[in-house]
C-alpha positions as CSV (number, residue, x, y, z in Angstrom):
1,X,0.0,0.0,0.0
2,X,1.2,3.5,-0.9
3,X,0.5,7.1,-0.1
4,X,-0.2,9.6,-2.9
5,X,-0.6,13.4,-3.2
6,X,-3.4,14.5,-5.5
7,X,-3.5,18.2,-6.6
8,X,-6.4,19.7,-8.5
9,X,-5.3,23.0,-10.1
10,X,-8.4,25.1,-10.6
11,X,-9.7,28.7,-10.4
12,X,-12.0,30.1,-7.8
13,X,-13.3,33.4,-6.5
14,X,-10.6,34.4,-4.0
15,X,-13.2,35.5,-1.3
16,X,-14.5,31.9,-0.9
17,X,-12.7,29.3,1.1
18,X,-12.4,25.8,-0.4
19,X,-12.4,22.4,1.3
20,X,-12.1,19.0,-0.4
21,X,-13.5,15.6,0.7
22,X,-12.2,12.3,-0.7
23,X,-14.2,9.1,-0.8
24,X,-12.6,5.8,-1.9
25,X,-14.9,2.9,-2.7
26,X,-13.3,-0.1,-4.4
27,X,-11.5,1.2,-7.5
28,X,-13.3,4.6,-7.5
29,X,-11.8,7.7,-5.9
30,X,-14.2,10.7,-5.7
31,X,-12.9,14.2,-4.9
32,X,-15.7,16.7,-4.0
33,X,-14.9,20.3,-3.5
34,X,-17.0,22.6,-1.3
35,X,-16.9,26.4,-0.9
36,X,-16.7,27.2,2.8
37,X,-17.6,30.9,2.7
38,X,-20.3,32.9,0.9
39,X,-18.1,36.0,0.5
40,X,-17.2,37.2,-2.9
41,X,-14.1,39.1,-4.1
42,X,-13.5,41.0,-7.3
43,X,-11.2,38.4,-8.8
44,X,-10.9,34.8,-9.8
45,X,-7.5,33.3,-8.9
46,X,-5.6,30.0,-9.5
47,X,-6.0,27.6,-6.5
48,X,-4.4,24.2,-5.8
49,X,-6.7,21.9,-4.0
50,X,-4.4,19.2,-2.4
51,X,-5.4,16.0,-0.7
52,X,-3.4,13.0,0.5
53,X,-4.5,9.4,-0.1
54,X,-3.1,7.0,2.4
55,X,-2.9,3.2,2.4
56,X,-4.1,2.9,-1.2
57,X,-3.3,-0.3,-3.0
58,X,-1.6,-0.2,-6.4
59,X,-4.0,-0.3,-9.4
60,X,-6.1,1.5,-11.9
61,X,-8.7,3.8,-10.4
62,X,-11.7,5.7,-11.7
63,X,-11.2,9.3,-10.5
64,X,-14.3,11.5,-10.3
65,X,-14.3,15.3,-9.9
66,X,-18.1,15.8,-9.9
67,X,-18.2,19.6,-9.6
68,X,-15.5,20.0,-12.3
69,X,-16.1,17.6,-15.1
70,X,-18.5,14.8,-16.0
71,X,-15.5,12.9,-17.4
72,X,-14.4,9.7,-15.7
73,X,-10.6,9.8,-15.5
74,X,-8.6,6.6,-15.2
75,X,-5.4,6.9,-13.3
76,X,-2.8,4.2,-12.6
77,X,-1.4,4.4,-9.1
78,X,1.7,2.4,-8.4
79,X,5.0,2.5,-6.6
80,X,6.6,4.8,-9.2
81,X,3.8,7.4,-8.7
82,X,3.7,9.7,-5.7
83,X,1.8,12.8,-7.1
84,X,-1.1,13.2,-9.5
85,X,-2.0,16.7,-10.7
86,X,-5.3,17.4,-12.4
87,X,-5.5,20.5,-14.7
88,X,-8.6,21.2,-16.7
89,X,-9.9,17.6,-16.8
90,X,-6.5,16.2,-17.7
91,X,-4.0,14.7,-15.3
92,X,-0.2,14.5,-15.0
93,X,2.0,12.2,-12.9
């Protein structure tokens, strides 16, 4: 079992806080982002949403980002991977 860092690079209104929840069920990993504040700012800025997956077995997983894309992304997590970065519906190891 391995540990992985997952980063979702996105843009959000700066006045709103952002929190991420991760749910792992079988071979599916679901990352759900929630805004924690109703405040608004006059800008939209780049934000990295970072989560850590612990004790995950090697394998191919369906990765879901429901508030971002309806695409189902397949990622291969193995001992040579320690970080996965999602940018605009694509991902990079």
